[in-house]
C-alpha positions in Angstrom: 0.3 0.0 0.0 1.7 3.4 -0.8 0.6 5.7 2.0 -0.4 9.3 1.5 -2.3 9.7 4.6 1.2 11.2 6.8 1.4 14.8 7.8 5.3 14.2 8.6 6.3 16.2 5.9 10.0 16.3 6.1 9.9 12.6 6.9 11.2 12.7 10.4 9.8 10.1 12.6 12.1 9.7 15.8 12.2 6.0 16.6 13.5 5.4 20.4 17.1 4.6 19.4 17.3 7.9 17.8 16.7 10.0 20.8 18.7 11.2 23.7 17.7 8.7 26.5 15.5 10.4 29.6 14.9 9.0 33.5 11.2 9.3 33.2 8.5 10.5 30.8 6.9 12.8 33.2 7.8 14.0 36.5 3.9 13.9 37.2 3.7 17.4 38.2 2.2 20.4 35.8 4.7 22.7 33.9 3.5 25.5 36.4 5.5 23.8 39.0 8.2 22.0 37.3 9.4 22.6 34.1 9.9 19.5 32.3 13.9 18.7 31.5 14.6 20.2 28.1 11.8 22.4 27.8 14.0 25.6 27.6 16.6 24.7 25.6 13.9 23.4 23.0 11.9 26.8 23.6 14.8 29.1 23.2 15.9 27.1 19.9 12.5 27.7 18.3 11.8 31.3 19.2 15.3 31.6 17.2 14.1 29.9 14.4 10.4 31.3 14.2 11.6 35.2 15.0 10.2 35.5 18.0 11.8 36.9 21.1 10.3 33.8 23.6 8.6 30.4 23.0 7.1 28.4 25.7 6.0 24.5 25.2 2.6 23.0 25.3 1.5 19.3 24.6 -1.0 20.4 21.8 -2.5 23.6 20.3 -5.3 22.7 21.6 -3.8 23.8 25.3 -2.4 26.7 23.7 -5.7 28.0 22.1 -7.8 27.4 25.1 -5.3 29.9 27.1 -4.0 32.4 24.5 -7.0 34.5 24.5 -7.3 34.8 28.4 -4.3 37.3 28.1 -6.6 40.1 27.4 -9.7 41.1 29.5 -12.7 39.2 27.9 -15.0 42.4 28.0 -12.4 44.4 26.1 -11.6 41.7 23.5 -12.8 41.6 19.8 -12.0 38.6 18.1 -11.6 38.8 14.3 -11.4 35.4 12.9 -10.4 34.5 9.4 -13.4 32.3 8.0 -10.8 30.0 7.0 -9.1 29.2 10.2 -8.4 25.4 11.2 -11.3 24.3 13.9 -8.6 23.8 16.8 -8.1 27.6 16.8 -11.8 28.3 16.8 -12.7 26.1 19.5 -10.6 28.6 21.3 -12.4 31.7 20.3 -15.8 29.8 21.5 -14.0 29.5 24.9 -13.3 33.2 24.9 -17.1 34.1 23.8 -18.5 32.5 26.9 -16.3 34.5 29.0 -17.5 37.8 27.4 -15.1 38.5 24.4 -16.8 39.5 20.9 -16.1 37.9 17.7 -16.8 38.0 13.9 -15.3 36.4 10.8 -13.8 38.0 7.8 -13.4 37.2 4.6 -10.5 34.5 4.1 -7.2 36.1 3.8 -8.9 39.5 2.9 -6.8 42.3 4.7 -9.9 44.8 3.6 -12.7 42.8 5.1 -10.4 42.7 8.5 -9.9 46.2 8.4 -13.7 46.8 8.5 -13.7 44.4 11.2 -11.1 46.2 13.2 -12.6 49.9 12.9 -15.9 48.2 14.2 -13.6 46.8 17.3 -11.8 50.2 18.5 -15.4 51.8 17.6 -16.7 49.6 20.9 -13.4 50.1 22.8 -12.3 46.6 22.0 -8.7 45.2 21.1 -8.8 43.8 17.9 -7.1 40.3 18.2 -7.1 38.4 14.7 -7.0 35.0 14.5 -6.3 32.9 11.4 -4.0 30.1 10.0 -0.5 30.7 8.5 -1.1 28.7 5.5 -4.0 27.4 3.7 -3.9 24.1 2.4 -6.8 24.5 -0.1 -5.2 26.6 -2.4 -1.3 26.7 -1.0 -1.4 30.5 -0.1 0.3 32.2 2.7 -2.0 34.3 4.9 -0.9 38.2 4.3 0.6 38.5 7.6 2.2 42.1 6.9 -1.4 43.5 5.8 -2.9 41.9 8.8 -0.4 43.5 11.1 -1.0 47.0 9.5 -4.8 46.5 9.8 -4.7 46.1 13.9 -1.2 47.4 15.1 -2.5 51.5 15.2 -5.7 50.0 17.4 -3.4 47.9 19.9 -4.3 44.6 18.5 -2.7 41.6 18.0 -2.4 39.0 15.5 -2.8 35.0 16.5 -1.3 32.4 13.7 -2.0 29.0 13.9 1.4 28.2 12.2 1.3 24.7 12.3 1.1 23.8 8.6 3.8 26.2 7.7 6.6 25.2 10.3 9.4 23.1 9.2 8.2 23.6 5.6 8.3 27.3 4.6 10.6 29.7 6.0 12.6 33.0 4.7 13.3 34.1 1.2 11.4 32.1 -1.1 12.3 31.7 -4.7 11.9 30.1 -7.8 14.3 27.7 -7.1 13.8 27.3 -3.2 9.8 28.0 -3.3 9.4 26.7 0.4 12.3 29.3 1.6 14.8 28.4 3.9 15.2 27.4 7.3 11.5 26.1 7.8 10.7 29.0 10.6 7.3 29.2 9.3 5.2 32.0 8.1 6.6 35.0 10.1 9.9 34.2 8.1 8.2 34.1 4.8 7.1 37.5 4.9 10.2 38.7 7.1 7.7 40.3 9.5 9.4 42.0 12.3 6.6 43.2 14.5 6.0 42.7 17.9 2.0 42.2 17.3 2.6 38.4 16.2 1.9 35.6 18.4 2.3 32.4 16.7 1.2 28.9 18.1 2.3 26.0 16.0 2.2 22.1 16.5 5.4 20.5 15.7 3.5 17.4 14.9 3.8 17.7 11.4 6.8 19.3 9.8 9.3 18.4 12.4 7.4 14.8 13.7 7.1 16.0 17.5 4.1 15.6 19.4 4.0 18.9 20.5 3.2 22.5 20.7 4.8 25.7 21.1 3.5 29.5 21.7 6.0 32.3 20.2 6.1 35.6 20.7 7.2 39.4 22.2 8.7 38.1 25.6 5.9 40.3 27.8 3.3 38.4 25.8 4.9 35.1 26.8 5.2 36.0 30.1 1.6 37.1 30.4 0.3 33.8 28.6 2.6 31.8 31.1 0.8 33.7 34.1 -2.5 33.2 33.0 -2.5 29.7 31.6 -4.8 27.4 33.2 -3.8 24.4 31.4 -0.2 24.7 32.4 -1.5 24.3 36.3 -4.3 21.8 35.3 -2.7 19.3 32.6 0.5 17.9 32.6 3.3 19.1 30.5 4.9 17.6 27.0 6.6 14.2 27.9 10.2 13.7 27.9 9.8 11.8 25.1 8.1 14.3 23.0 10.6 17.0 24.1 13.7 14.6 22.8 11.7 14.0 19.8 11.4 18.1 19.1 15.4 18.6 19.6 16.5 16.0 17.5 13.8 17.3 15.1 15.6 20.9 15.2 19.0 19.3 14.9 18.1 17.3 12.0 16.4 21.1 10.5 19.7 22.7 11.4 22.0 20.1 9.7 20.0 18.8 6.7 16.3 20.7 6.8 16.8 22.7 3.6 18.0 19.5 1.6 14.8 17.7 2.7 12.5 20.7 1.8 14.3 20.9 -1.8 13.5 17.0 -2.1 10.4 17.5 -1.0 9.4 20.3 -3.5 10.7 18.3 -6.4 8.7 15.5 -5.1 5.6 17.6 -5.2 6.4 18.9 -8.6 6.8 15.3 -9.9 3.3 14.2 -8.5 1.8 17.5 -10.1 3.5 16.9 -13.2 2.6 13.4 -13.4 -1.1 14.1 -12.5 -1.3 16.9 -15.3 -0.3 14.8 -17.8 -3.1 12.7 -17.2 -5.6 15.7 -17.4 -5.9 15.9 -13.6 -5.8 19.5 -12.2 -4.7 18.9 -8.5 -5.2 22.0 -6.0 -2.3 23.0 -3.2 0.2 24.8 -5.6 3.6 23.5 -4.6 2.7 22.4 -0.8 3.0 18.8 0.1 -0.9 18.2 0.3 -2.1 18.0 -3.1 -6.0 17.7 -3.3 -8.5 16.6 -6.1 -11.5 18.7 -5.5 -15.0 16.9 -6.5 -18.4 18.7 -6.9 -20.2 16.1 -4.8 -19.1 13.9 -1.7 -20.3 10.6 -3.2 -17.9 10.9 -6.0 -15.1 11.7 -3.7 -15.7 8.6 -1.7 -15.9 6.3 -4.7 -12.7 7.8 -5.9 -11.3 7.2 -2.7 -12.4 3.8 -2.4 -11.3 2.9 -5.5 -7.5 4.3 -4.9 -7.8 1.5 -2.2 -8.7 -0.6 -4.2 -5.5 0.1 -6.5 -3.3 0.1 -3.1 -3.0 4.0 -2.5 -4.1 5.4 0.7 -5.1 8.9 0.5 -7.6 11.4 2.8 -11.2 11.9 2.1 -12.5 14.7 3.6 -14.1 18.3 3.2 -12.8 21.8 3.5 -14.4 25.1 2.7 -17.7 23.1 1.6 -16.1 21.2 -1.1 -15.4 17.3 -1.0 -11.5 16.7 -1.5 -9.0 13.5 -1.6 -5.9 14.4 -0.7 -2.5 13.1 -0.9 0.2 13.9 1.8 3.2 14.0 0.1 6.5 13.7 2.3 10.5 13.9 1.9 10.8 10.3 2.4 8.8 9.4 -0.6 10.5 8.0 -3.3 10.4 9.3 -6.8 9.5 5.7 -7.6 6.7 5.7 -5.2 5.7 9.0 -6.8 5.4 7.4 -10.4 3.6 4.4 -9.1 0.9 6.7 -7.5 0.5 8.7 -10.3 -0.1 5.7 -12.4 -2.6 4.1 -10.1 -4.5 7.3 -9.7 -4.9 7.6 -13.2 -6.4 4.0 -13.0 -8.8 5.2 -10.3 -10.0 8.1 -12.0 -10.9 5.8 -15.0 -12.9 3.2 -12.8 -14.8 6.3 -11.3 -15.5 7.9 -14.2 -16.7 4.5 -16.2 -18.9 4.2 -13.6 -20.7 7.3 -13.6 -21.1 7.1 -17.7 -22.6 3.8 -16.8 -25.1 5.1 -14.3 -26.0 8.2 -16.5 -26.6 5.8 -19.5 -28.9 3.6 -17.2 -31.1 6.6 -16.1 
């Protein structure tokens, strides 16, 4: 079976023999009481990588988004939510609304729509806080962070970014030769944004293959987050194994990350070109998540089943109201596997189309 369901984009898996040993998985105490060993070193490396003053670790982005909006008084908070934001960030905003925050959605990656929302926030005497993804997998677009910052900075606002999909994949100075850019520091580095109004909440479980998350931003903001965080008091911290995996991932990234990203670029281009020759158009641009969009869910499910019968595992899902089957390409795929996936995908498409034509004739 050819597997295109894993989001370990750089192919980092961190087997136990590859990690530094640890005396215990956990100290049995929350991070607010006993910081887990290695946390500060990983947090410092991450903050440097993403271009922020300070970072703090958490078990997941669910923990981060549960707490991050507590940094502001809810009675003065106006959440401006990008309509394409990932559900976990939305769950965090729902909790903030229960505490008294106001929230409204603005058009996906549309700075003008955001500016109107920010002006409404200030007229109401509230602080506008943008909630957005750094990267849109559906279109392959990067969030317009400079424009978002410009829209809220004059009003004392912030931009909170779920940068999970970009971390480890995108970086500084993207070019035709290196479309992902260099370093793997994520969306803030893509734009070279230096503002102290940007806060990044990112999981390392995809690009870096380590099951934990980090909040990075201005030093004073992170200090306030640590002081306000309830999950750091009432939940366990990241395990020693997860921190060891993050430490290794960052070391691999420093040593060979750009080479892995270049290989990933080559494989994505190979996959797109192969299916284009078969007359199939994929969404996702140059990103490692490549999707075929279907007009209705039943056709997408038939295609997904046909892929499985032909030995290809992909992901059937809905995104922004459209049915999709997505192929998640990784740097540890081989060129032969990509060629085989193109061939089998073409066969699966033919099976679905032949069945559709037969049903039309019988209707």
